[in-house]
N, C-alpha and C positions, 0 to 999 in steps of 0.2 A: 833902909833895911838891906842887909847883905843878901847875896844870891841864895845861900843855903837857907836863910831864915824865910825868904820869900817862898821858896819851894816847900818848906815845911808848913807854912801858912796855907798854901794851896792844897797840900795833902790833907790838912785838917778840914778845910772847907768841903772837899770832895768826900771825905770820910763821913761827914754828917749825912750823906745820902746813901751810905753803904758801899761806896766805891773804894777799892784798894788800889791806890795809885801805883805802888811798887809792883804789885802783881800785874798791872796793866803794862808797865814798862818792860817787865821780864817777858811777857807774852810778845810784845812788839819786837824784842830782840831776836826772836825765833822766826819772824816772818821774812820771807824772801820774795822780792818782786823781780820780774823778768824785764830787764831794761833793754829796749830795742836798739840795736846797733845802727839802724838806718837813719836815725836822726843826725848822725855825725857826718854824713856825706850826701844827704838829699836823695836817698834811695838809688844811688847810682850803681853801687857794687863794683866788683873788680873784673868780671868776666868779659865785658864788652865796653871799652872806653868810648865815651861820646854817645852812649845810647840815649834814646829819648824815652821818657816815661810814658807808659800807656796802661790801659786797663782801668781807666777812671781815676788815675792817681795824678795829682798835681802838687808840685812843691813850688811855692812862691818866695821870692826874695833873692838877694844876691850878697848876703853878708859874707865878708871874707873869711878864709880859713878852713873851708871844708876839707875833710880828710881825703887824700888822694890815693892811699894804698893801705894795706893791712896794718903796717907798723904805725902809721899816723893815726888810724882809727882806734887801734888798741891803746895807744898812748893817750888819746883824747878821752876814751872811756875811763881809763885809770884816773885821769885828772878829775873827772866828774865824780867817780866813786869815792874819792877822798872827802867830798863834801856831802855825801849821802850816808846817813847812819845805817848800820846793819850790814849783813853779808847777803849778797844778792846773786842773781843769774844774769846772763846776757843772752839776748834773743837774736839769732842769725837768720838771714834769708839765704837761699842757695846761691844767689849771685855774689855772695861774699866769699866764695871759694877762691883760693889762690892757686891758679893753674898756670901752665905755660902758654895758655891760649889755644891749645889744640883740642880741647874737649868742649862739647856743647853740654847744656845742663842735663840732658838725659843720660849722660855718661859720667856724671860726677861720682867720685868715690870718697870714702873716709879720708884717704891720704891728702885730699885737697883741702882739708881742714886741720891738718896737723899743727899748723902755727897757732890756730885758735885754741886747740886742745892743750898745747904746751903752755900757752899764756894763761888759760883758765886754770890749769892745774897749779901753776906758780902762785896765782892770786886767790886760790880757794873758791873759784866760781863755778857754778853749773852753767850749761849751755842748753838753750832751747833752739828749735829749728823750724823753718818754713820752706816748702817748695815755692819757687818764684814763678807763678803762672801768669806773668805779665811782662811787658817790655821786651818782647822777643818777636822775631819775624813771623813765627808760627802762632802768634796770638793777636796779630794786628787787626784781624777782622772781628775781634771781640769774643772769640770762643776758644776754649782749650779742651777740657775733659768732656765737654758736651758737643764738640765740633761734629758737623755732619760728615766730614772727611775722616774715614777710619784710620788713615795713615797719620794724620795730624793728631787725632785722638790717641793713637798708640804712642806717639812721641811724648805726650803729656802724662800718659799712664806710666811710662818708663821713668820719667822725671820724678813723679811722686813716689814710685817704688824706690828709686835711688835715694830720695830724701829720707824715707823711713829707715833705710839701711844706715844712712849717715847718722840719723838720730839715735839708732840703737848703739852705734859705735860711740857716740858722744856720751850717752847715758852709762854705758858699761865702763868706759875708760875713766870718766870723771866721778863715777859712783854716785851720781845724782840723776834721777830719772829725767829724761829729755821729753819735753812736750813737742810733738810734731803736729803742727797746725796747718790744715789745708784751707786756703781761700782761693777762689777763682773769680775772674771778672765777668764771666759769660752772661750775656744778655742782649736785649734789643733796645735800640734808641726809641723806636716807635712801636705801636701796638702790634703784637705778633698775631699771625693767623693760626699758629700751633704752639701752645704752651707745653703740651705734654711730651712731644717727641724729644726735645732737648733734655728733659728730665729723665726720660727713659735711658737715653744715652749716658747721662751723668751717673745714674744708678749703676748701670752695667760697668762703666769705667771705674767707679769706686770699688765695686765688687772685685775687679781685677787687681786694683791697687792693694786692697786688704787681703787678697788671697796669699800674698807674700807673707810668710810667717815671721813675725817680729816678736821678740821676747817682751811681754808687757811689764816685766820687772824693770826694763830700761826705757820704755817708750810709752807715753800716753798719747793716743791718737785723738785729735779734736778736729771738728769741722766748723767753719766760720761762715755764717750767713751774711746777707746784705739785702737791703730793701731796694736800693737803686744806686746808680753811680753815673759819672759822666760817660755818655755813650750807651748807658743801659737804664735810661730814665723810666722806661715803660715796663720792662720785664727783666728780672734776674732769675736765672735758672736755679742757682743755689739759694733758695729762699729760706727763711727761718723755719717754715713748716716742713719743707723738704728735708732739711738737715736734722730737724728734731725727730721726724719719723725714721729717717735712715739710721741715726745714731741709736735710737731706742731699740730698733729691730736688730742691729748688728753689734751692739755692745761697745759703741764708741761714745766719746764725750762731745759736748757742745762748747763752742767758743762764742761768747756774746761780746761784740764790740759796741761800745757805747755810742759810736757814731753811725752804726749801720741800721738804724731803725727810723721810723717816722719822727720828725722833729718834736712832735707832741708825745712821743712814746718814751718811757723811761725804762732802763735796764734794771734799776733798783726794784721795780715792781715785779720783775720776772724771776728774781733769784730764789725766793722761797718756793715758788711753784715748781721750778725746775729741780730744786733740791730733793723733791719727793720722788723723782723718777730717775735721777742720775746720781751715781756715787760721787762723781767729780765733775767740775766744770772749769772752764777758763774764761777769764774776763780780760778783754783788751780795753784798757782805760784810755780814752781819748777825750776831746772836747769838740763837739760839732757846733759850728756857728751857722745856723740856717740850713746847713747840709753837712755831709760827712767831710768836714774841712780839716780835720786832724790838727786843731790848735793845741798849743801846750796846755796841759792839765792845770787847772786852777782849783782852789779850795772852794768850790761852789756847792750849792744845795744838793745837786745830784751826786757828787762825789761823797758828800757827807752821808747821804741816805744809802748809797751803795755800801759804804763802810759799816753803817749801822745794821743793815740787813745781814751782812756777813757775820758780824760779831754777836748780835743778839740772838741769832739762830744757830750759834755754835758751829759755824761753817768754815772756820779758819783752816782746818785740815783738808777741806774738800774743795775749796774755791782757790784756784791758782790765779795770781794777779800779774798782769803784764801791762806795759805801756805801749801805745801805738799812736805816734803823732810825728810830724816832721815840719819844722818851721825854719826856713832859710832867711827870714827877715831879721833874726836876732842871733846873738852868739849861740852856736849850737850846743856847746857844753853847758852854758847857763840853762838852755832849754831842758836838757837832761836833768839838771839839778833841781830846777823849779818844779818840774812835773813829778819827779821821784819824791822829793821832800813833801810835796802836797799830798800825794797818795799816802805816805807814811803819817802825815799829820791827821788825815782823815781817819785812818785806822786807830791811831792813838786816841783821837777824840772819841771814837766809838767805844774804845776799850775803857774810857773814863766816864761813859754815860751811865746813869743809874738805871740800867735796864730792868733790874729786879723790882725796884720801886715803881717804875712806870708800868710794868706789866701787872703789878698788884693793883694799882689804881684802875687799870683797864678791866681786870677781872671783877673788881668790885663795882664796876660801872661808875666809878668816881672820875668822870671825864673832866670835871673842874680841876681836880688835883693833877691829873695827867697834863692838861694844858698849862697849868701854872708852873709845874716843874720843868716842862719842856722850854718854856720861855725864860725862866730864871737861869737855867743852866747855860744859856747863851752868853751870859756875862760872867760866868765863873772864870777863874784865872788859869785857863788852859795854857796860855802862852808860856807861863813859867814852868809848867810840866814839860812842854816840848823843849824849852831851852835846857832844862836839866837833862833830858834824854840825849840831846845832841852833845852836851858836855861830857856825860859819862861814856858816850860812844866815841869820843875823840874826834868829832867833826866840828866845823865852825858853827858858832851860835849866832842866831838871827842872821842879819845880812852880811856878816863878816866873810862869808864864802865868796861873795861877788868880787871883793877886792882881790882874792886869790885867782879867780877866773880871769879878771882883767889883766893881772900880771902875766898869766899864761898866754893870754891873747897877744900881748905886746911882745913877749919873748919868742913865741912859737907860731901862733896862728897867722899873724900879719906878715910873717916872713915866707909863707908858702906861696908858690907860684899860682 
C-alpha cells in the first residue's frame, strides 16, 4: 500500500471514533515549543570560558563537537530545526550573551544579544530568556536571591532586573512575547534551623525585581520551583508552595519542570488544578531518572499524559511548552531532535485521541467502554499520521533525520577543537 493510501486508511480508522485527523494536524502546525540552547554546549555559555557548573547542575559525557561560540551554537540549532517539524522558539540563558568580557551578568544589556535577535529574525523564530543564577562566584555557597548578605542579594536582584529588560527587548523586537523564567538554586544540603528567613528574603528580593515595570505585552514572567538538588537535598527556598503563593498573589505565572518534583509525583496530575487559578503556565519538559537528571525526552507515559491533559482540557493557548535537558554523552544535535520530535509526537497523539467519546463513556459511568477504548487506541496506526505530518512539513520522515545529523557531525562537529 502506497504512503498516501496508508495515511487515508489511518484517517478512516480514527474517523470511526470521531477524530478529525486533518484538524489535528492543522492544530499541531500552530504549536510552538521553546527549544533550549544550552543542550548544544553543555550549559557553558559565553561569558566566562572554562567555568564550572554549579547550583545542583551536572552535565555528564564527553561527546565531541560541543559549540564553542555563538556562531557555532546558532548553526547547530539551525541544523536541528531542519529535522523538527513546525516553527518554534529558542530559549536562552543570560550566560549566552556575546560581550567583550568586560561586563558581569548584573550589567547585561539588550545589545549583548543583538546577534541572537538578528539570527532569530532571519529565521522567523521567537526567543525566550532566563536569568542565570548559578555557576558564578557569587552563587558558590548555594544562595542568590535569598542570600543573607544584602550586597550579594542586590547583585542577583540587578541581574534579574536586567534579564527582564532584555526579555522585553526580545519580545518587542521579534514581535513574539518573551517568557522570562526565574529559577534559583538556593537551599541547604542538610536540615536547616531556619526555613522561614531565606523565604522572607526571597520574597523581598522578588518584590524588588518585579517593581521594575516591564510591558506584559512583550514579557510573561514565570517562576520555577524545585524540590531538591545536588547540594540542596534537604531544603530548597523556592519551593512549589512558595512560588505558587507568590505568583497567585502577584499576578505572575508558574513554571513546572517535570524533573523538579518527587520521583513519584507527576506534573500531568497538576496541570488541570493549576489551570483553574492561572491564566497561563510554562512547562519545562525533561526526563528525570531517579532524580532531576535532565535526560533527553522520550515518548514515555508521562509525556503522553501531559499532552493529553493539555489537549483534552483545551489548554493549548494557555500552556507554554519548552524543553530542558542536557546530555553530553550523545550527539547534542540529535538530542535536540529526539526530544523535540517526541514532544510533538505526544501532542499529535493527544490531538488524535477520541477525547469526546472517552468523556462520554465516563459521564455515563461506562467505565468498561472507557477502558476498552483506551486500550484499543494504543494499537491504532498513529505512526502513519506522524509520518504524513513530517512529510507535509518538509522534514525527514522516520529515522532519515539521523543520517543527516551524522553527515553534519562528520563535516562540522568532529573538526572542532
